Backbone as CSV, one residue per row, in Angstrom:
resi,resn,N_x,N_y,N_z,CA_x,CA_y,CA_z,C_x,C_y,C_z
1,MET,4.604,-7.139,65.715,3.229,-7.588,65.634,3.150,-8.814,64.737
2,SER,2.418,-9.785,65.165,2.208,-10.973,64.352,1.289,-10.638,63.184
3,ASN,1.574,-11.193,62.033,0.732,-10.973,60.867,-0.299,-12.066,60.707
4,GLN,-0.434,-12.939,61.707,-1.377,-14.029,61.586,-2.208,-14.133,62.861
5,ILE,-3.520,-14.319,62.696,-4.397,-14.638,63.808,-5.303,-15.759,63.342
6,MET,-5.804,-16.514,64.267,-6.684,-17.608,63.892,-8.080,-17.071,63.604
7,SER,-8.731,-17.639,62.636,-10.101,-17.247,62.330,-11.038,-17.984,63.266
8,SER,-12.322,-17.664,63.130,-13.312,-18.362,63.949,-13.412,-19.828,63.544
9,ASN,-12.973,-20.179,62.371,-12.906,-21.557,61.922,-11.472,-22.013,62.190
10,ALA,-11.288,-22.942,63.098,-9.950,-23.342,63.530,-9.084,-23.878,62.394
11,ASN,-9.693,-24.251,61.266,-8.920,-24.761,60.144,-8.392,-23.656,59.231
12,GLU,-8.802,-22.425,59.475,-8.379,-21.315,58.629,-7.465,-20.386,59.416
13,GLU,-6.471,-19.849,58.752,-5.555,-18.909,59.370,-5.637,-17.585,58.627
14,TYR,-5.804,-16.513,59.388,-5.881,-15.173,58.813,-4.475,-14.626,58.679
15,LYS,-4.142,-14.144,57.492,-2.817,-13.588,57.235,-2.962,-12.186,56.687
16,ILE,-2.020,-11.323,57.027,-1.940,-9.996,56.449,-0.752,-9.996,55.509
17,LEU,-1.035,-9.732,54.235,-0.011,-9.775,53.204,0.029,-8.451,52.448
18,ASN,1.148,-8.185,51.800,1.219,-7.044,50.901,0.451,-7.373,49.632
19,MET,-0.262,-6.383,49.115,-0.980,-6.555,47.849,-0.004,-6.440,46.696
20,GLU,-0.287,-7.185,45.664,0.343,-6.989,44.370,-0.551,-6.028,43.596
21,LYS,-0.042,-5.439,42.555,-0.827,-4.466,41.802,-2.149,-5.066,41.309
22,GLU,-2.133,-6.311,40.898,-3.369,-6.930,40.401,-4.417,-7.134,41.500
23,ASP,-4.000,-7.125,42.771,-4.951,-7.255,43.883,-5.838,-6.024,44.034
24,ILE,-5.398,-4.904,43.505,-6.166,-3.664,43.644,-7.533,-3.793,42.982
25,LYS,-7.617,-4.528,41.892,-8.914,-4.733,41.231,-9.881,-5.464,42.155
26,THR,-9.391,-6.462,42.872,-10.228,-7.170,43.839,-10.673,-6.225,44.940
27,MET,-9.773,-5.346,45.385,-10.110,-4.374,46.420,-11.307,-3.528,45.971
28,PHE,-11.284,-3.065,44.724,-12.380,-2.234,44.248,-13.654,-3.033,44.014
29,LEU,-13.544,-4.269,43.555,-14.742,-5.106,43.411,-15.385,-5.331,44.770
30,ASN,-14.575,-5.633,45.790,-15.098,-5.793,47.144,-15.685,-4.482,47.655
31,GLY,-15.074,-3.373,47.294,-15.528,-2.070,47.758,-16.907,-1.685,47.278
32,THR,-17.347,-2.234,46.152,-18.690,-1.901,45.662,-19.768,-2.360,46.643
33,ILE,-19.459,-3.357,47.479,-20.398,-3.821,48.507,-20.751,-2.677,49.453
34,ASP,-19.766,-1.828,49.751,-19.970,-0.707,50.666,-20.230,0.606,49.939
35,GLY,-20.511,0.517,48.645,-20.866,1.708,47.892,-19.698,2.525,47.383
36,TRP,-18.496,1.945,47.346,-17.356,2.678,46.820,-17.574,2.984,45.347
37,SER,-17.131,4.156,44.938,-17.225,4.513,43.521,-15.863,4.942,42.983
38,TYR,-14.799,4.528,43.656,-13.448,4.881,43.230,-13.026,4.014,42.053
39,SER,-12.024,4.476,41.334,-11.492,3.684,40.234,-10.019,3.397,40.478
40,PHE,-9.510,2.456,39.721,-8.097,2.088,39.820,-7.193,3.294,39.598
41,ASP,-7.601,4.193,38.704,-6.780,5.366,38.382,-6.529,6.252,39.600
42,VAL,-7.457,6.252,40.555,-7.302,7.066,41.758,-6.175,6.521,42.640
43,VAL,-6.051,5.215,42.717,-5.106,4.580,43.630,-3.750,4.306,42.991
44,ASP,-3.694,4.194,41.694,-2.440,3.871,41.019,-1.290,4.798,41.418
45,PRO,-1.493,6.119,41.540,-0.369,6.967,41.983,0.134,6.621,43.383
46,TYR,-0.775,6.226,44.278,-0.347,5.816,45.624,0.550,4.581,45.530
47,TYR,0.154,3.645,44.692,0.937,2.420,44.534,2.327,2.747,43.990
48,SER,2.405,3.705,43.092,3.701,4.108,42.537,4.615,4.695,43.604
49,ILE,4.041,5.401,44.579,4.821,6.019,45.648,5.271,4.998,46.678
50,ASP,4.362,4.093,47.082,4.667,3.186,48.197,3.946,1.851,48.042
51,PRO,4.413,0.964,47.154,3.723,-0.319,46.962,3.730,-1.206,48.210
52,LYS,4.651,-0.976,49.135,4.686,-1.773,50.366,3.609,-1.349,51.359
53,GLY,2.881,-0.284,51.047,1.831,0.208,51.935,0.442,-0.297,51.588
54,PHE,0.335,-1.284,50.727,-0.952,-1.868,50.361,-1.052,-3.238,51.013
55,PHE,-2.059,-3.422,51.870,-2.194,-4.666,52.626,-3.551,-5.293,52.369
56,LYS,-3.589,-6.597,52.482,-4.852,-7.323,52.387,-4.886,-8.369,53.488
57,GLY,-6.100,-8.599,53.996,-6.323,-9.667,54.956,-6.802,-10.877,54.195
58,VAL,-6.196,-12.010,54.461,-6.438,-13.170,53.610,-6.951,-14.379,54.386
59,ILE,-8.122,-14.783,54.103,-8.718,-16.116,54.195,-9.539,-16.084,52.906
60,GLY,-8.888,-16.200,51.802,-9.411,-15.672,50.549,-8.961,-14.206,50.564
61,ASP,-9.661,-13.324,49.903,-9.384,-11.887,49.988,-10.538,-11.257,50.745
62,ILE,-10.378,-11.069,52.066,-11.502,-10.603,52.885,-11.375,-9.170,53.354
63,ALA,-10.177,-8.572,53.246,-9.991,-7.230,53.801,-8.875,-6.515,53.065
64,ASN,-8.916,-5.184,53.090,-7.847,-4.415,52.471,-7.720,-3.043,53.125
65,ILE,-6.519,-2.477,52.994,-6.231,-1.113,53.437,-4.976,-0.664,52.699
66,ILE,-4.874,0.635,52.457,-3.608,1.146,51.949,-3.054,2.124,52.979
67,ALA,-1.736,2.128,53.099,-1.016,3.014,54.017,0.224,3.496,53.267
68,VAL,0.124,4.680,52.690,1.172,5.187,51.804,2.082,6.136,52.571
69,ARG,3.386,5.841,52.551,4.411,6.706,53.161,4.937,7.655,52.102
70,TYR,4.770,8.931,52.362,5.342,9.958,51.489,6.663,10.422,52.079
71,PRO,7.525,11.001,51.256,8.737,11.624,51.799,8.345,12.711,52.807
72,GLY,9.181,12.913,53.801,8.910,13.951,54.791,8.003,13.503,55.920
73,ASN,7.911,12.194,56.153,7.122,11.649,57.265,5.642,12.009,57.218
74,PHE,5.078,11.980,56.033,3.636,12.133,55.887,3.082,10.819,55.376
75,GLY,1.938,10.411,55.919,1.307,9.171,55.478,-0.152,9.378,55.152
76,TYR,-0.681,8.485,54.363,-2.089,8.502,53.980,-2.642,7.096,54.141
77,MET,-3.794,6.987,54.815,-4.478,5.702,54.952,-5.872,5.811,54.366
78,GLY,-6.286,4.760,53.696,-7.635,4.725,53.152,-7.959,3.384,52.537
79,TYR,-9.116,3.338,51.921,-9.588,2.125,51.236,-9.591,0.926,52.190
80,TYR,-10.009,1.206,53.415,-10.036,0.216,54.496,-11.399,-0.466,54.480
81,GLN,-11.382,-1.775,54.305,-12.626,-2.513,54.229,-12.425,-3.962,54.631
82,VAL,-13.428,-4.497,55.307,-13.521,-5.928,55.591,-14.866,-6.375,55.033
83,LEU,-14.868,-7.489,54.310,-16.136,-7.988,53.776,-17.135,-8.201,54.919
84,PRO,-18.403,-7.888,54.692,-19.394,-7.916,55.774,-19.425,-9.208,56.590
85,GLU,-19.309,-10.339,55.942,-19.412,-11.611,56.686,-18.202,-11.888,57.573
86,TYR,-17.143,-11.080,57.468,-15.942,-11.264,58.290,-15.744,-10.140,59.303
87,ARG,-16.695,-9.226,59.396,-16.571,-8.102,60.322,-16.823,-8.546,61.759
88,LYS,-16.306,-7.752,62.684,-16.470,-7.962,64.133,-15.799,-9.248,64.613
89,ARG,-14.707,-9.631,63.962,-13.941,-10.815,64.357,-12.479,-10.475,64.633
90,GLY,-12.110,-9.193,64.537,-10.734,-8.783,64.802,-9.853,-8.695,63.574
91,TYR,-10.353,-9.108,62.413,-9.538,-9.077,61.205,-9.218,-7.636,60.794
92,GLY,-10.218,-6.779,60.811,-10.011,-5.388,60.430,-9.059,-4.667,61.364
93,LEU,-9.210,-4.894,62.659,-8.323,-4.257,63.632,-6.874,-4.677,63.408
94,ALA,-6.643,-5.953,63.173,-5.279,-6.428,62.916,-4.712,-5.770,61.656
95,LEU,-5.532,-5.621,60.640,-5.100,-4.993,59.396,-4.819,-3.502,59.609
96,PHE,-5.697,-2.824,60.348,-5.522,-1.408,60.645,-4.228,-1.181,61.426
97,GLU,-3.958,-2.047,62.404,-2.731,-1.923,63.195,-1.485,-2.175,62.350
98,LYS,-1.565,-3.078,61.381,-0.446,-3.308,60.460,-0.174,-2.046,59.644
99,ALA,-1.229,-1.385,59.186,-1.068,-0.142,58.431,-0.447,0.943,59.307
100,LEU,-0.897,1.060,60.557,-0.312,2.040,61.476,1.168,1.757,61.716
101,GLU,1.502,0.493,61.844,2.907,0.100,62.029,3.745,0.557,60.831
102,HIS,3.213,0.409,59.641,3.923,0.818,58.423,4.151,2.338,58.402
103,LEU,3.217,3.090,58.991,3.295,4.552,58.972,3.836,5.138,60.277
104,GLU,4.442,4.308,61.098,4.975,4.797,62.370,5.886,6.000,62.150
105,GLY,5.688,7.055,62.954,6.492,8.264,62.854,5.962,9.282,61.865
106,CYS,4.870,8.958,61.176,4.301,9.861,60.169,3.107,10.637,60.740
107,THR,2.878,11.803,60.199,1.595,12.487,60.348,0.691,11.869,59.299
108,ILE,-0.482,11.379,59.735,-1.317,10.558,58.850,-2.611,11.274,58.492
109,GLY,-2.891,11.341,57.202,-4.202,11.744,56.699,-5.019,10.487,56.479
110,LEU,-6.284,10.511,56.855,-7.107,9.304,56.837,-8.376,9.536,56.033
111,LEU,-8.621,8.691,55.040,-9.905,8.659,54.357,-10.811,7.813,55.246
112,ALA,-11.713,8.471,55.959,-12.438,7.809,57.046,-13.890,7.517,56.697
113,ASP,-14.362,6.400,57.185,-15.781,6.066,57.159,-16.403,6.775,58.359
114,THR,-17.352,7.661,58.121,-17.913,8.447,59.221,-18.556,7.576,60.299
115,LYS,-18.972,6.360,59.950,-19.556,5.458,60.948,-18.498,4.921,61.910
116,GLN,-17.223,5.082,61.563,-16.133,4.525,62.373,-15.328,5.592,63.125
117,ILE,-15.814,6.828,63.146,-15.036,7.925,63.740,-14.633,7.625,65.178
118,LYS,-15.526,7.092,65.983,-15.178,6.793,67.386,-14.008,5.810,67.460
119,ASN,-13.988,4.830,66.562,-12.876,3.870,66.557,-11.572,4.532,66.139
120,TYR,-11.617,5.440,65.154,-10.408,6.157,64.736,-9.891,7.028,65.878
121,GLU,-10.811,7.674,66.584,-10.405,8.528,67.701,-9.744,7.700,68.807
122,LYS,-10.199,6.477,69.023,-9.569,5.589,70.015,-8.121,5.293,69.649
123,LYS,-7.802,5.352,68.357,-6.438,5.103,67.886,-5.613,6.396,67.819
124,GLY,-6.208,7.517,68.290,-5.456,8.765,68.361,-5.688,9.744,67.215
125,PHE,-6.594,9.434,66.313,-6.881,10.342,65.209,-7.799,11.468,65.675
126,LEU,-7.582,12.660,65.162,-8.488,13.782,65.337,-9.331,13.843,64.085
127,CYS,-10.620,13.658,64.221,-11.481,13.542,63.057,-12.309,14.810,62.864
128,HIS,-12.333,15.253,61.619,-13.118,16.424,61.223,-13.954,16.035,60.022
129,GLN,-15.230,16.361,60.080,-16.109,16.077,58.952,-16.274,17.334,58.110
130,GLY,-16.363,17.127,56.824,-16.639,18.266,55.960,-15.753,18.338,54.775
């Protein structure tokens, strides 16, 4: 899968990159837009397990997701967000697919946005609320 797609502005290129630990703070600042109330302490253990599973979409910092591979072929995905002004342009889907690629072969637990359940189900997830 290509890690680059063109943005709606032909002069900008969208890239999917691995996050550095300091990028996590930006992820949480961006997350407050969608009402996130998580703290860095919640995610730090995930980063310790699988730092290669933290991705960001870049034309600036516009999107993020984590995809943590645990031993025994178990994976966890969450903290998936695209800034509102960049939604519905394919950036989030490309980022989500990159995370799935990282977790290929794993049974995946997903921290899901209930508004996106139909989209998760299209990707093969079985979603349960509660």
